[in-house]
N, C-alpha and C positions, 0 to 999 in steps of 0.2 A: 916740349914733348917729342917724342919719337914718331915718325909717320907710320904708315902700314906697313908692316913686316909681312912677308909670306909666311904662312903656318907652317911649321915643322914639327912633328911628333917625333919625339925623342923619348922613348919608354922602355923599360926593363919589365919584359913581358913576364920574367919570372917571380915578380913580386905581387904581393898584395898590398894596395894603397890602404893605409891606415890614416893618414893625414893629406890635407891639400894646402899648401901655402900659397897665399896670392901675393903680388904685387899692388900696390895700390894704383897709383896714376897710370892711366892708358889701360888697366887690366879690370880691377873690381871697380874702380870709379872712373867717370870721365869728365871732363870739361864741358861746362855748358856753354851758352852766348853771353853771360853776365858781361855787361859793359865795364872795363876798367879804364881807370885814368892813365897818362902816359908813365907816371912814376908806378903806379902798380903794375902796369905791362912789364916794365924793366925789373921789378922785384919778382913777379912771378915767372919771368923766363929763366930764373936761377934755381928754382924749385927742382928739387932732383939732381942739380949738378953742383950746387954746394950743399953738403949734406951734415955738417957738424952746426950747430946752434952758433957757436962763438966765431966761426969763421963767415957764415952768413951774415950774421948781423954786422961783424967787422967791414965785410966788404958791402953791404948795403948802406951803412953810415958814410963811408968813403964816396959811395956813388951818388948818394942822394942829397948829402949833408944835412940830413934830418936826425933828430935824437933817436936812439936806440929804442925809447919807450914809444914814440910815434911810428916808428917801423914795425914794431912788434904789433902794435894796434892794427896798421894796415895790411900786415901780414894776416893777422887772424881774421880780418874782414874778407879779403881775397878768397883765403880757405873757405870761409863758411859761405861764400856765394858761388864759387866757380865749381865746386864738386858735387856731381850726382852718382848715386849708385848706378852702374851700368845696366844691371838687371835686376829689378825689384824682387823677383820671384825666386832668385838663384838659391836662396838657403831653403826653399821648399821643395825643389826640384833636385838637389844633391843628395846622395847618401848621407846618413847619419854618422858621419866620422869626424875625426878632429880637424878643426880649421885653424888657420893662422894667418895673420898679415905679415908680410916681410917686405918692407919698403924702405927707399930711400928718400927720407923727407925730414923737414924741420919737425921738432916737438910740438909745435903749433897745431899739426895734424891730428893730435890725441883728441882737441875739442871738438873737430869735426866728426872724428870718430864716434865720441859720445854723442853728438848731436843727431848724427844719423841712425843712433840706438845700434851700431856696430859690435860694440865691445864684447855684449853678452853672447853674441853667436860665437865667439873666437876663444880657443884655448889659449893661444898665446898671441902678443902683438910685439913684433921686432921691428922698431923705428931707427934708422941710421943714427940720427941726432940724439936718440935716448941713450945708445950703447956706445956711442963714439967711434963706431965702425961701420963702413958703409960696403954695399954690394959693388964690386965682386970680390971682395977681401973675402978670404978663406973664413976667417975667423967670424964673419957675419952669419953665414951658413951653419957654422958649429954652434954658435948661439943657438940658432933657430931649431936644430936639430936636439939640441940639450933641452930646450924649451918644450919642445913636443914630447920627448922621452920615446921616440920611435926610432928604428933603424933608417938610414938615409933612404935606402932603397925603397922604403915603405911610405916615403913622403913624395908626392907629386908638387913639385914646384913651377908655379904658374907666372911667367914673366914675359913682357913684350921687348925685351932688350937680349939680343943675341948673347952678348959677351957675359950677362949675368947668368944666362942659360947655359951657356958653355961650362963655366966655373962651377954651376951647381952639378952638374952632370958629372965633371971630374971628381967632385967629392962622393959622388955616388947616389945623390939624388935622382928620382924619376923626374923627368922634365917635360914641359909643353912651352913651347916659343908660341905664344898668344899673338894671332891677327886679329886687330880691332874692327876689322869690318865683318868678322864672324861671331855668331853668338858664343859667348863666353861659356854658358851653362852646357850648350849642346857638343863644344869642342871637348869640354871636361867629361862630359858622359860618355863621349865616343872613345876618349882616350882610356877611360876605367874599363870599358867593356873588352878592350885589346888584350 
């Protein structure tokens, strides 16, 4: 996971934000202190780095010498236990506009999204492993824009990765580079007021 990144607000003040797209890891959800075994630590360290199911499970089998089925069970267990929503009241405090998840992650994250009862809060969910394209590829953002059915400048894209933010900005999205030490809700609300 990335360390704390200084907050940079890059915002097109001429637009009216009609949707907010959140990265998951490090932004909407954070890791807790759930203890992982040595093998689980190795598997977890590649979340967000190997972003297609096929490539990840192939790498994991070579690295651990475990069966794909065993690795999938371990990955689901890791995801089920290490992630918590960063701010539980965020959906009550944000304006009632379209919301999206836009994340580089394995498809296994979908089960955790369901278990945290997040799916019904979002108009669309774009996970790199589900679509076979990862950020910062242009096609990832184009898929997000198409699914949200909004103009790029009317979507606020929130991520903690500078490269992802820079590409999103080039495509025309309004962007917020999130600093994990700050309140996510407050940073978004401050950004929307500008």
